[in-house]
RODO-805018 format. One record per atom (N, C-alpha, C): residue in three letters; z, x, y; atom name. Coordinates in steps of 0.02 Angstrom, whole numbers, padded with zeros to 5 digits. Each point is the difference from the previous one (the first is absolute). Example, Ala and Ser with C-alpha at 12.3 -4.5 7.8 and 13.67 -1.06 7.14 Angstrom:
REM residues 2
res->Ala; Z->00390; X->00660; Y->-00284; atom->N
res->Ala; Z->00000; X->-00045; Y->00059; atom->CA
res->Ala; Z->00000; X->00045; Y->00060; atom->C
res->Ser; Z->-00036; X->-00018; Y->00053; atom->N
res->Ser; Z->00003; X->00042; Y->00059; atom->CA
res->Ser; Z->00037; X->-00039; Y->00055; atom->C
This chain:
REM residues 89
res->Met; Z->03551; X->05251; Y->06329; atom->N
res->Met; Z->-00034; X->-00017; Y->-00053; atom->CA
res->Met; Z->-00056; X->-00014; Y->00074; atom->C
res->Ile; Z->00001; X->-00042; Y->00010; atom->N
res->Ile; Z->-00047; X->-00032; Y->00054; atom->CA
res->Ile; Z->-00044; X->00056; Y->00055; atom->C
res->Leu; Z->00073; X->00023; Y->00025; atom->N
res->Leu; Z->-00028; X->00051; Y->00030; atom->CA
res->Leu; Z->-00034; X->00065; Y->00010; atom->C
res->Ala; Z->00019; X->00019; Y->-00092; atom->N
res->Ala; Z->-00061; X->00060; Y->-00006; atom->CA
res->Ala; Z->-00060; X->-00023; Y->-00027; atom->C
res->Gly; Z->-00006; X->-00074; Y->-00031; atom->N
res->Gly; Z->-00066; X->-00001; Y->-00021; atom->CA
res->Gly; Z->-00037; X->-00006; Y->00078; atom->C
res->Ile; Z->00030; X->-00031; Y->00035; atom->N
res->Ile; Z->-00036; X->-00012; Y->00088; atom->CA
res->Ile; Z->-00045; X->00080; Y->00003; atom->C
res->Arg; Z->00060; X->00029; Y->-00010; atom->N
res->Arg; Z->-00020; X->00073; Y->00046; atom->CA
res->Arg; Z->-00052; X->00045; Y->-00050; atom->C
res->Ala; Z->00022; X->-00036; Y->-00092; atom->N
res->Ala; Z->-00052; X->00044; Y->-00029; atom->CA
res->Ala; Z->-00081; X->-00018; Y->00023; atom->C
res->Leu; Z->-00007; X->-00100; Y->00006; atom->N
res->Leu; Z->-00061; X->-00014; Y->00034; atom->CA
res->Leu; Z->-00040; X->00034; Y->00049; atom->C
res->Val; Z->00057; X->-00006; Y->00032; atom->N
res->Val; Z->-00037; X->00036; Y->00072; atom->CA
res->Val; Z->-00029; X->00074; Y->00004; atom->C
res->Ser; Z->00054; X->00024; Y->-00036; atom->N
res->Ser; Z->00007; X->00075; Y->00011; atom->CA
res->Ser; Z->-00079; X->00026; Y->-00050; atom->C
res->Ala; Z->-00014; X->-00047; Y->-00051; atom->N
res->Ala; Z->-00049; X->00018; Y->-00052; atom->CA
res->Ala; Z->-00071; X->-00004; Y->00040; atom->C
res->Asp; Z->00004; X->-00023; Y->00063; atom->N
res->Asp; Z->-00075; X->-00011; Y->00049; atom->CA
res->Asp; Z->00007; X->00038; Y->00023; atom->C
res->Thr; Z->-00045; X->00064; Y->00017; atom->N
res->Thr; Z->00010; X->00070; Y->00033; atom->CA
res->Thr; Z->-00021; X->00002; Y->00076; atom->C
res->Gly; Z->-00017; X->-00066; Y->00017; atom->N
res->Gly; Z->-00013; X->-00025; Y->00075; atom->CA
res->Gly; Z->00064; X->-00018; Y->00039; atom->C
res->Leu; Z->00061; X->-00028; Y->-00060; atom->N
res->Leu; Z->00061; X->00005; Y->00042; atom->CA
res->Leu; Z->00045; X->00025; Y->-00022; atom->C
res->Asp; Z->00066; X->00008; Y->00034; atom->N
res->Asp; Z->00077; X->00046; Y->00001; atom->CA
res->Asp; Z->00044; X->-00057; Y->-00001; atom->C
res->Val; Z->00050; X->00024; Y->-00022; atom->N
res->Val; Z->00061; X->-00037; Y->00008; atom->CA
res->Val; Z->00062; X->00047; Y->00048; atom->C
res->Val; Z->00004; X->-00030; Y->00042; atom->N
res->Val; Z->00042; X->00054; Y->00063; atom->CA
res->Val; Z->00052; X->-00014; Y->-00003; atom->C
res->Gly; Z->00046; X->-00060; Y->-00027; atom->N
res->Gly; Z->00069; X->-00030; Y->-00010; atom->CA
res->Gly; Z->-00005; X->-00044; Y->-00056; atom->C
res->Glu; Z->00080; X->-00016; Y->-00009; atom->N
res->Glu; Z->-00002; X->-00056; Y->-00030; atom->CA
res->Glu; Z->00111; X->-00003; Y->00029; atom->C
res->Ala; Z->-00012; X->-00077; Y->-00011; atom->N
res->Ala; Z->00073; X->-00005; Y->00015; atom->CA
res->Ala; Z->00012; X->-00073; Y->-00033; atom->C
res->Arg; Z->00064; X->-00023; Y->-00025; atom->N
res->Arg; Z->00017; X->-00023; Y->-00037; atom->CA
res->Arg; Z->00061; X->-00063; Y->00024; atom->C
res->Glu; Z->00006; X->00014; Y->00072; atom->N
res->Glu; Z->00037; X->-00024; Y->00059; atom->CA
res->Glu; Z->-00034; X->-00017; Y->00060; atom->C
res->Gly; Z->-00012; X->-00048; Y->00031; atom->N
res->Gly; Z->-00041; X->-00012; Y->00052; atom->CA
res->Gly; Z->00017; X->00029; Y->00063; atom->C
res->Arg; Z->00063; X->00022; Y->00017; atom->N
res->Arg; Z->00014; X->00047; Y->00068; atom->CA
res->Arg; Z->-00034; X->00086; Y->-00012; atom->C
res->Thr; Z->00024; X->00009; Y->-00062; atom->N
res->Thr; Z->-00030; X->00074; Y->-00030; atom->CA
res->Thr; Z->-00078; X->-00004; Y->00006; atom->C
res->Ala; Z->-00039; X->-00054; Y->-00023; atom->N
res->Ala; Z->-00056; X->-00021; Y->00049; atom->CA
res->Ala; Z->-00037; X->00013; Y->00036; atom->C
res->Leu; Z->00043; X->-00034; Y->00049; atom->N
res->Leu; Z->-00021; X->00003; Y->00061; atom->CA
res->Leu; Z->-00011; X->00062; Y->00035; atom->C
res->Arg; Z->00079; X->00060; Y->-00031; atom->N
res->Arg; Z->00016; X->00051; Y->00020; atom->CA
res->Arg; Z->-00073; X->00043; Y->-00008; atom->C
res->Leu; Z->-00022; X->00010; Y->-00044; atom->N
res->Leu; Z->-00053; X->00026; Y->-00034; atom->CA
res->Leu; Z->-00063; X->-00010; Y->00023; atom->C
res->Ala; Z->-00006; X->-00081; Y->00003; atom->N
res->Ala; Z->-00059; X->00003; Y->00031; atom->CA
res->Ala; Z->-00002; X->00002; Y->00083; atom->C
res->Ala; Z->00048; X->00023; Y->00010; atom->N
res->Ala; Z->00007; X->00006; Y->00112; atom->CA
res->Ala; Z->-00020; X->00082; Y->-00038; atom->C
res->Gly; Z->00018; X->00051; Y->-00018; atom->N
res->Gly; Z->-00022; X->00053; Y->-00005; atom->CA
res->Gly; Z->-00067; X->00021; Y->-00037; atom->C
res->Leu; Z->00004; X->-00025; Y->-00044; atom->N
res->Leu; Z->-00068; X->00025; Y->-00047; atom->CA
res->Leu; Z->-00067; X->-00059; Y->00033; atom->C
res->Lys; Z->00015; X->-00053; Y->00022; atom->N
res->Lys; Z->-00069; X->-00012; Y->00047; atom->CA
res->Lys; Z->-00056; X->-00014; Y->-00044; atom->C
res->Pro; Z->00010; X->-00029; Y->-00071; atom->N
res->Pro; Z->-00053; X->-00018; Y->-00038; atom->CA
res->Pro; Z->-00044; X->-00079; Y->00027; atom->C
res->Asp; Z->-00068; X->00043; Y->-00037; atom->N
res->Asp; Z->-00040; X->-00046; Y->00021; atom->CA
res->Asp; Z->00009; X->-00088; Y->-00047; atom->C
res->Val; Z->00044; X->-00002; Y->-00045; atom->N
res->Val; Z->00017; X->-00065; Y->-00026; atom->CA
res->Val; Z->00082; X->-00001; Y->-00025; atom->C
res->Leu; Z->00022; X->-00059; Y->-00007; atom->N
res->Leu; Z->00068; X->-00009; Y->-00009; atom->CA
res->Leu; Z->-00007; X->-00054; Y->-00059; atom->C
res->Val; Z->00030; X->00001; Y->-00057; atom->N
res->Val; Z->-00018; X->-00034; Y->-00044; atom->CA
res->Val; Z->00080; X->-00030; Y->-00026; atom->C
res->Pro; Z->00052; X->-00030; Y->00028; atom->N
res->Pro; Z->00056; X->-00028; Y->-00006; atom->CA
res->Pro; Z->-00033; X->-00050; Y->-00032; atom->C
res->Asp; Z->00080; X->-00011; Y->-00044; atom->N
res->Asp; Z->00008; X->-00054; Y->-00018; atom->CA
res->Asp; Z->00037; X->-00059; Y->00020; atom->C
res->Leu; Z->00000; X->-00048; Y->-00002; atom->N
res->Leu; Z->00018; X->-00067; Y->00031; atom->CA
res->Leu; Z->00089; X->00008; Y->-00025; atom->C
res->Ser; Z->00008; X->00008; Y->-00052; atom->N
res->Ser; Z->00085; X->-00008; Y->-00037; atom->CA
res->Ser; Z->00002; X->00090; Y->00018; atom->C
res->Leu; Z->00006; X->00038; Y->00051; atom->N
res->Leu; Z->00046; X->00057; Y->00020; atom->CA
res->Leu; Z->00066; X->-00009; Y->-00005; atom->C
res->His; Z->00058; X->00063; Y->-00011; atom->N
res->His; Z->00074; X->-00027; Y->00014; atom->CA
res->His; Z->-00013; X->00032; Y->00058; atom->C
res->Gly; Z->00057; X->-00029; Y->00026; atom->N
res->Gly; Z->00022; X->00007; Y->00058; atom->CA
res->Gly; Z->-00026; X->-00038; Y->00050; atom->C
res->Leu; Z->-00059; X->00015; Y->00027; atom->N
res->Leu; Z->-00046; X->-00014; Y->00070; atom->CA
res->Leu; Z->-00064; X->-00030; Y->-00042; atom->C
res->Asn; Z->-00009; X->-00045; Y->-00010; atom->N
res->Asn; Z->-00051; X->-00033; Y->-00033; atom->CA
res->Asn; Z->-00092; X->00018; Y->00007; atom->C
res->Gly; Z->-00056; X->-00008; Y->-00043; atom->N
res->Gly; Z->-00043; X->00036; Y->00029; atom->CA
res->Gly; Z->-00036; X->-00033; Y->00055; atom->C
res->Val; Z->00024; X->-00058; Y->00025; atom->N
res->Val; Z->-00021; X->-00029; Y->00044; atom->CA
res->Val; Z->00022; X->00012; Y->00080; atom->C
res->Gly; Z->00079; X->00034; Y->-00014; atom->N
res->Gly; Z->00019; X->00033; Y->00056; atom->CA
res->Gly; Z->-00023; X->00055; Y->00008; atom->C
res->Val; Z->-00033; X->00035; Y->-00059; atom->N
res->Val; Z->-00023; X->00088; Y->00006; atom->CA
res->Val; Z->-00076; X->-00020; Y->00029; atom->C
res->Met; Z->-00028; X->-00052; Y->-00009; atom->N
res->Met; Z->-00071; X->-00007; Y->00037; atom->CA
res->Met; Z->00024; X->00028; Y->00075; atom->C
res->Arg; Z->00029; X->-00066; Y->00039; atom->N
res->Arg; Z->00023; X->-00003; Y->00047; atom->CA
res->Arg; Z->00022; X->00060; Y->00061; atom->C
res->Pro; Z->00023; X->00035; Y->-00035; atom->N
res->Pro; Z->00034; X->00060; Y->00050; atom->CA
res->Pro; Z->-00065; X->00070; Y->00010; atom->C
res->Pro; Z->-00025; X->-00020; Y->-00069; atom->N
res->Pro; Z->-00058; X->00089; Y->00009; atom->CA
res->Pro; Z->-00039; X->-00014; Y->00059; atom->C
res->Ser; Z->-00019; X->-00063; Y->00019; atom->N
res->Ser; Z->-00038; X->-00012; Y->00061; atom->CA
res->Ser; Z->00010; X->00033; Y->00056; atom->C
res->Ala; Z->00095; X->00032; Y->00011; atom->N
res->Ala; Z->-00018; X->00047; Y->00060; atom->CA
res->Ala; Z->-00002; X->00071; Y->-00042; atom->C
res->Gly; Z->00018; X->00015; Y->-00050; atom->N
res->Gly; Z->00009; X->00068; Y->-00029; atom->CA
res->Gly; Z->-00079; X->00026; Y->-00020; atom->C
res->Cys; Z->-00025; X->-00047; Y->-00030; atom->N
res->Cys; Z->-00070; X->00014; Y->-00016; atom->CA
res->Cys; Z->-00068; X->-00033; Y->-00007; atom->C
res->Pro; Z->00000; X->-00044; Y->00075; atom->N
res->Pro; Z->-00027; X->-00063; Y->-00007; atom->CA
res->Pro; Z->-00067; X->00015; Y->-00033; atom->C
res->Asp; Z->-00044; X->00029; Y->-00014; atom->N
res->Asp; Z->-00058; X->00033; Y->-00050; atom->CA
res->Asp; Z->-00010; X->-00001; Y->-00065; atom->C
res->Ser; Z->00052; X->-00008; Y->-00023; atom->N
res->Ser; Z->00023; X->-00026; Y->-00080; atom->CA
res->Ser; Z->-00005; X->-00055; Y->-00001; atom->C
res->Lys; Z->-00053; X->-00016; Y->-00058; atom->N
res->Lys; Z->-00020; X->-00067; Y->-00020; atom->CA
res->Lys; Z->00071; X->-00027; Y->-00060; atom->C
res->Val; Z->00010; X->-00070; Y->-00015; atom->N
res->Val; Z->00054; X->-00019; Y->-00019; atom->CA
res->Val; Z->-00043; X->-00027; Y->-00091; atom->C
res->Leu; Z->00014; X->00022; Y->-00066; atom->N
res->Leu; Z->-00013; X->-00027; Y->-00045; atom->CA
res->Leu; Z->00058; X->-00027; Y->-00037; atom->C
res->Val; Z->00028; X->-00058; Y->-00006; atom->N
res->Val; Z->00052; X->-00023; Y->-00029; atom->CA
res->Val; Z->-00004; X->-00022; Y->-00066; atom->C
res->Leu; Z->00051; X->00039; Y->-00055; atom->N
res->Leu; Z->00002; X->-00012; Y->-00078; atom->CA
res->Leu; Z->00055; X->-00051; Y->-00002; atom->C
res->Thr; Z->00001; X->-00063; Y->-00044; atom->N
res->Thr; Z->00021; X->-00047; Y->-00003; atom->CA
res->Thr; Z->00003; X->-00045; Y->-00070; atom->C
res->Val; Z->00042; X->-00023; Y->-00043; atom->N
res->Val; Z->-00004; X->-00055; Y->-00042; atom->CA
res->Val; Z->00002; X->-00034; Y->00031; atom->C
res->His; Z->00005; X->-00030; Y->00057; atom->N
res->His; Z->00017; X->-00065; Y->00017; atom->CA
res->His; Z->-00077; X->-00024; Y->00015; atom->C
res->Glu; Z->-00003; X->-00075; Y->-00027; atom->N
res->Glu; Z->-00074; X->-00028; Y->00010; atom->CA
res->Glu; Z->-00006; X->-00064; Y->00046; atom->C
res->Asp; Z->00063; X->-00029; Y->00032; atom->N
res->Asp; Z->-00021; X->-00041; Y->00062; atom->CA
res->Asp; Z->-00015; X->00016; Y->00057; atom->C
res->Gly; Z->-00034; X->-00061; Y->00038; atom->N
res->Gly; Z->-00040; X->00020; Y->00049; atom->CA
res->Gly; Z->00056; X->00007; Y->00044; atom->C
res->Ala; Z->00068; X->-00020; Y->00016; atom->N
res->Ala; Z->00038; X->00039; Y->00046; atom->CA
res->Ala; Z->00014; X->00084; Y->00007; atom->C
res->Cys; Z->00001; X->00011; Y->-00066; atom->N
res->Cys; Z->00015; X->00086; Y->00009; atom->CA
res->Cys; Z->-00063; X->00033; Y->00047; atom->C
res->Leu; Z->-00084; X->-00037; Y->-00049; atom->N
res->Leu; Z->-00059; X->00035; Y->00039; atom->CA
res->Leu; Z->00025; X->-00016; Y->00092; atom->C
res->Arg; Z->00005; X->-00077; Y->00009; atom->N
res->Arg; Z->00020; X->-00001; Y->00091; atom->CA
res->Arg; Z->00032; X->00046; Y->00028; atom->C
res->Leu; Z->00047; X->00040; Y->-00026; atom->N
res->Leu; Z->00053; X->00037; Y->00018; atom->CA
res->Leu; Z->-00051; X->00062; Y->00008; atom->C
res->Val; Z->-00002; X->00022; Y->-00057; atom->N
res->Val; Z->-00043; X->00067; Y->-00001; atom->CA
res->Val; Z->-00042; X->00007; Y->00073; atom->C
res->Leu; Z->-00044; X->-00065; Y->-00011; atom->N
res->Leu; Z->-00058; X->-00005; Y->00049; atom->CA
res->Leu; Z->00025; X->-00024; Y->00065; atom->C
res->Glu; Z->00063; X->-00003; Y->00029; atom->N
res->Glu; Z->00036; X->-00018; Y->00058; atom->CA
res->Glu; Z->00015; X->00074; Y->00014; atom->C
res->Ala; Z->00030; X->00037; Y->-00043; atom->N
res->Ala; Z->00006; X->00046; Y->00014; atom->CA
res->Ala; Z->-00049; X->00051; Y->00010; atom->C
res->Gly; Z->-00047; X->-00015; Y->00014; atom->N
res->Gly; Z->-00046; X->00067; Y->-00024; atom->CA
res->Gly; Z->-00025; X->00036; Y->-00039; atom->C
res->Gly; Z->00020; X->-00024; Y->-00060; atom->N
res->Gly; Z->-00042; X->00047; Y->-00067; atom->CA
res->Gly; Z->-00075; X->-00038; Y->-00006; atom->C
res->Ala; Z->-00050; X->00068; Y->-00009; atom->N
res->Ala; Z->-00044; X->-00016; Y->-00006; atom->CA
res->Ala; Z->-00050; X->-00027; Y->-00085; atom->C
res->Gly; Z->00066; X->00008; Y->-00052; atom->N
res->Gly; Z->-00026; X->-00041; Y->-00064; atom->CA
res->Gly; Z->00064; X->-00005; Y->-00026; atom->C
């Protein structure tokens, strides 16, 4: 349901296109490597390979992609992990 809501919000902006979506980290990596999106929006709680794990490998497969992390976690430790892994926000 959350994924559908995010897709609707992004798709409502005529300047943005959703080019792929995944519910699991390894699938997200495979899609990102093939699609080379401008922005990746992983959830830190992705199944399998988590959001931080998704953030690191794309630097090899799609180095120009920016990463904006979606999470419900509010603690500073999560934010530090995101920034250390190369997240833009």
